[in-house]
MITORFI-634903 format. One record per residue: residue number from 1; z, x negated, y of N, C-alpha, C, O in turn; residue in one letter. Coordinates in steps of 0.02 Angstrom, whole numbers, plus 50000, padded with zeros to 5 digits. Last residue first. Layout:
REC    nr    n.pz    n.px    n.py   ca.pz   ca.px   ca.py    c.pz    c.px    c.py    o.pz    o.px    o.py   rest
REC   NUM       Z       X       Y       Z       X       Y       Z       X       Y       Z       X       Y      A
...
//
This chain:
REC    nr    n.pz    n.px    n.py   ca.pz   ca.px   ca.py    c.pz    c.px    c.py    o.pz    o.px    o.py   rest
REC   117   50520   48343   51298   50516   48309   51363   50543   48354   51419   50543   48334   51477      A
REC   116   50513   48413   51182   50577   48383   51199   50578   48350   51267   50631   48332   51292      E
REC   115   50380   48449   51174   50431   48502   51176   50498   48475   51199   50537   48510   51232      M
REC   114   50320   48323   51162   50309   48364   51222   50361   48418   51229   50384   48433   51285      E
REC   113   50364   48290   51034   50385   48249   51091   50376   48287   51157   50418   48284   51201      D
REC   112   50296   48387   50961   50369   48388   50964   50395   48347   51022   50443   48368   51056      Q
REC   111   50165   48342   50980   50185   48407   51006   50261   48412   51011   50287   48438   51061      V
REC   110   50174   48218   50913   50154   48221   50983   50177   48286   51015   50204   48287   51071      F
REC   109   50203   48259   50783   50251   48219   50819   50237   48221   50895   50284   48226   50935      Q
REC   108   50082   48321   50752   50143   48361   50754   50197   48325   50793   50234   48356   50831      M
REC   107   50000   48208   50756   49988   48263   50804   50050   48307   50810   50069   48327   50864      M
REC   106   50052   48139   50648   50059   48110   50716   50046   48162   50770   50077   48160   50823      R
REC   105   50014   48225   50545   50085   48211   50557   50096   48183   50627   50144   48201   50660      L
REC   104   49875   48214   50559   49908   48279   50571   49983   48269   50584   50011   48301   50628      I
REC   103   49857   48082   50520   49840   48102   50589   49875   48168   50606   49900   48177   50661      V
REC   102   49896   48091   50386   49933   48047   50432   49920   48066   50505   49965   48067   50546      A
REC   101   49797   48177   50337   49867   48198   50336   49909   48156   50384   49953   48183   50419      G
REC   100   49688   48093   50352   49690   48156   50389   49762   48180   50393   49785   48201   50446      C
REC    99   49723   47997   50259   49722   47978   50330   49721   48039   50374   49751   48039   50428      Q
REC    98   49705   48072   50145   49772   48047   50161   49776   48027   50234   49827   48039   50267      S
REC    97   49567   48086   50152   49608   48146   50160   49681   48127   50175   49715   48161   50213      L
REC    96   49533   47953   50125   49517   47981   50191   49558   48045   50204   49581   48056   50260      E
REC    95   49575   47945   49992   49603   47900   50043   49592   47928   50113   49637   47926   50155      Q
REC    94   49491   48041   49934   49563   48052   49936   49598   48007   49986   49646   48028   50018      L
REC    93   49368   47974   49953   49379   48040   49983   49454   48054   49988   49478   48076   50041      C
REC    92   49385   47865   49869   49382   47854   49942   49394   47919   49979   49426   47920   50032      H
REC    91   49381   47935   49748   49439   47895   49765   49442   47883   49841   49494   47889   49872      K
REC    90   49253   47991   49750   49311   48035   49754   49375   47997   49771   49418   48024   49806      L
REC    89   49108   47972   49795   49163   47924   49794   49228   47962   49804   49256   47964   49859      D
REC    88   48998   48052   49813   49026   48049   49747   49084   47999   49739   49106   47985   49683      G
REC    87   48951   48077   49936   48924   48017   49903   48953   48007   49833   48934   47961   49798      Q
REC    86   49028   48185   49972   48956   48196   49961   48924   48137   49925   48876   48145   49888      K
REC    85   49150   48116   49989   49143   48167   49937   49069   48177   49920   49050   48178   49862      Y
REC    84   49122   48037   50100   49140   48005   50037   49131   48054   49979   49106   48035   49926      A
REC    83   49098   48140   50195   49046   48092   50178   49060   48059   50111   49015   48053   50069      E
REC    82   49224   48200   50202   49166   48238   50179   49109   48192   50157   49076   48204   50106      L
REC    81   49299   48094   50255   49316   48121   50189   49257   48160   50160   49241   48153   50101      A
REC    80   49237   48080   50378   49235   48024   50331   49252   48047   50260   49223   48023   50212      E
REC    79   49269   48204   50434   49199   48190   50418   49192   48130   50371   49147   48129   50330      L
REC    78   49407   48183   50451   49382   48237   50407   49310   48223   50387   49293   48231   50328      I
REC    77   49406   48078   50544   49436   48068   50478   49411   48122   50428   49397   48107   50371      E
REC    76   49345   48140   50655   49314   48082   50624   49341   48072   50553   49302   48058   50507      E
REC    75   49439   48241   50684   49370   48258   50666   49336   48200   50630   49302   48211   50580      N
REC    74   49550   48161   50719   49552   48203   50659   49482   48223   50637   49467   48221   50577      L
REC    73   49502   48107   50839   49520   48062   50784   49521   48102   50718   49495   48078   50668      I
REC    72   49489   48224   50914   49430   48184   50900   49442   48136   50841   49398   48126   50799      A
REC    71   49621   48265   50924   49573   48308   50889   49510   48269   50871   49480   48281   50818      D
REC    70   49679   48160   50999   49700   48173   50930   49648   48214   50892   49633   48199   50834      A
REC    69   49585   48047   51093   49608   48117   51086   49623   48130   51012   49582   48113   50969      H
REC    68   49586   47913   51205   49586   47934   51136   49617   48004   51131   49669   48017   51161      Y
REC    67   49477   47867   51341   49540   47894   51315   49532   47919   51243   49478   47941   51223      P
REC    66   49443   47715   51249   49489   47761   51283   49450   47808   51328   49396   47791   51352      A
REC    65   49320   47708   51117   49356   47683   51175   49399   47737   51206   49391   47796   51192      G
REC    64   49266   47768   51006   49258   47696   51013   49294   47666   51073   49298   47605   51080      S
REC    63   49264   47903   50985   49327   47868   50971   49323   47793   50981   49371   47757   50967      N
REC    62   49131   47936   51011   49184   47965   51053   49249   47925   51046   49284   47913   51095      V
REC    61   49071   47869   50903   49057   47848   50973   49111   47874   51019   49135   47837   51063      K
REC    60   49122   47944   50798   49138   47872   50802   49125   47845   50871   49162   47803   50896      R
REC    59   49062   48067   50824   49135   48060   50834   49157   47987   50835   49205   47970   50869      W
REC    58   48925   48034   50795   48945   48059   50862   49020   48048   50873   49040   48024   50926      R
REC    57   48933   47998   50660   48910   47950   50710   48932   47970   50780   48954   47928   50819      E
REC    56   48972   48121   50609   49016   48063   50602   48996   48009   50652   49040   47978   50682      L
REC    55   48861   48200   50638   48925   48215   50670   48972   48156   50666   49008   48141   50714      E
REC    54   48763   48139   50555   48753   48145   50627   48820   48156   50664   48834   48124   50714      D
REC    53   48822   48151   50426   48803   48086   50452   48798   48088   50529   48824   48045   50563      V
REC    52   48836   48291   50415   48895   48247   50411   48880   48180   50442   48920   48153   50481      I
REC    51   48702   48331   50424   48751   48354   50473   48811   48308   50475   48835   48289   50528      F
REC    50   48645   48273   50311   48622   48251   50377   48672   48272   50431   48682   48235   50479      W
REC    49   48712   48345   50207   48722   48273   50216   48702   48250   50286   48739   48211   50317      E
REC    48   48783   48503   50256   48726   48463   50233   48740   48389   50248   48776   48373   50296      R
REC    47   48930   48586   50204   48893   48548   50254   48837   48507   50222   48845   48480   50167      A
REC    46   49012   48647   50122   48946   48676   50125   48902   48639   50174   48844   48656   50184      G
REC    45   49131   48572   50014   49097   48576   50079   49029   48609   50071   48994   48600   50021      T
REC    44   49195   48610   49894   49229   48566   49942   49197   48570   50011   49233   48570   50061      F
REC    43   49197   48785   49844   49173   48716   49840   49206   48675   49895   49240   48702   49938      D
REC    42   49279   48895   49851   49227   48894   49800   49196   48825   49792   49173   48808   49737      D
REC    41   49460   48892   49868   49391   48887   49893   49343   48888   49835   49362   48882   49777      C
REC    40   49586   48951   49821   49579   48913   49883   49508   48913   49909   49497   48932   49967      F
REC    39   49668   49084   49761   49603   49050   49755   49589   49017   49822   49581   49050   49873      K
REC    38   49791   49129   49816   49791   49088   49755   49724   49051   49744   49724   48995   49720      P
REC    37   49853   49154   49956   49783   49145   49938   49778   49101   49876   49763   49042   49882      H
REC    36   49992   49165   49954   49952   49216   49989   49879   49214   49967   49847   49266   49961      K
REC    35   50034   49053   49883   50056   49119   49862   50011   49173   49891   49993   49222   49858      A
REC    34   49975   48951   49957   49957   48959   49886   49977   49028   49860   49941   49058   49820      C
REC    33   50040   48969   50079   49968   48979   50075   49945   48989   50003   49902   49031   49989      A
REC    32   50172   48937   50044   50156   49004   50068   50082   49019   50063   50062   49074   50044      E
REC    31   50155   48801   50010   50181   48848   49961   50164   48920   49980   50143   48960   49938      R
REC    30   50110   48752   50135   50069   48746   50075   50090   48797   50022   50049   48831   49993      H
REC    29   50221   48775   50216   50157   48808   50232   50111   48807   50172   50076   48856   50159      A
REC    28   50311   48688   50151   50325   48760   50155   50260   48799   50168   50246   48849   50135      I
REC    27   50247   48565   50175   50260   48588   50106   50273   48663   50104   50249   48698   50059      N
REC    26   50251   48561   50315   50187   48562   50280   50195   48587   50209   50155   48628   50185      I
REC    25   50390   48553   50335   50351   48610   50363   50284   48617   50327   50263   48672   50312      K
REC    24   50413   48430   50274   50445   48490   50247   50407   48552   50271   50394   48598   50232      T
REC    23   50343   48348   50360   50321   48353   50290   50351   48414   50257   50318   48447   50216      L
REC    22   50423   48366   50474   50354   48390   50474   50326   48395   50404   50288   48441   50389      N
REC    21   50543   48306   50435   50543   48376   50455   50472   48404   50451   50462   48460   50426      V
REC    20   50496   48175   50413   50527   48213   50359   50526   48287   50374   50509   48327   50330      T
REC    19   50449   48143   50541   50403   48142   50484   50432   48183   50427   50396   48222   50396      K
REC    18   50564   48147   50618   50510   48195   50631   50464   48200   50571   50443   48255   50551      Y
REC    17   50629   48037   50566   50657   48103   50552   50606   48158   50567   50604   48209   50533      S
REC    16   50547   47933   50615   50551   47946   50544   50579   48015   50528   50554   48049   50483      K
REC    15   50521   47882   50739   50508   47953   50730   50514   47973   50657   50489   48026   50637      K
REC    14   50534   47747   50728   50587   47783   50764   50581   47859   50752   50631   47894   50755      R
REC    13   50412   47713   50670   50473   47708   50631   50530   47748   50662   50569   47780   50627      M
REC    12   50324   47733   50777   50316   47772   50717   50379   47771   50674   50398   47822   50646      C
REC    11   50377   47637   50867   50373   47708   50886   50367   47752   50825   50401   47803   50821      S
REC    10   50358   47519   50797   50426   47541   50811   50427   47615   50829   50472   47651   50809      K
REC     9   50218   47517   50798   50253   47520   50734   50325   47545   50745   50349   47587   50707      K
REC     8   50197   47505   50936   50172   47564   50901   50207   47572   50834   50225   47628   50815      L
REC     7   50252   47379   50958   50283   47437   50991   50259   47502   50958   50298   47549   50953      S
REC     6   50166   47299   50880   50237   47303   50864   50270   47364   50895   50310   47397   50863      L
REC     5   50045   47319   50950   50051   47338   50879   50124   47346   50859   50142   47394   50825      T
REC     4   50079   47264   51074   50061   47335   51069   50068   47359   50998   50095   47413   50986      L
REC     3   50100   47131   51037   50155   47170   51066   50141   47244   51060   50186   47283   51043      T
REC     2   49971   47094   50995   50026   47093   50947   50085   47134   50972   50117   47170   50933      K
REC     1   49900   47102   51114   49884   47149   51061   49942   47153   51011   49959   47207   50987      M
//
């Protein structure tokens, strides 16, 4: 397990330039979205508490073993952010949203790796 963890860390570090490029792309997209749609939303979520709980449980089961899918991981992270928000834990919500951002960066890296293969 230690070897796998080290190789994954090296893989993420090796892709540092991808991260910079992808963060730039995200910043540009954010700036364009703000200009195009100055009003972002009316509320954070319209989802009912029971829906979030049920869906989060489902995605945690999906992600409990291989094969691992990027979209499933992102779904779980988003639902964790929604759950924290609904519970009024805004600090935890922001932590979960940061994890969503990290997953999105890794998804972008995955696609770039495919393009270069």
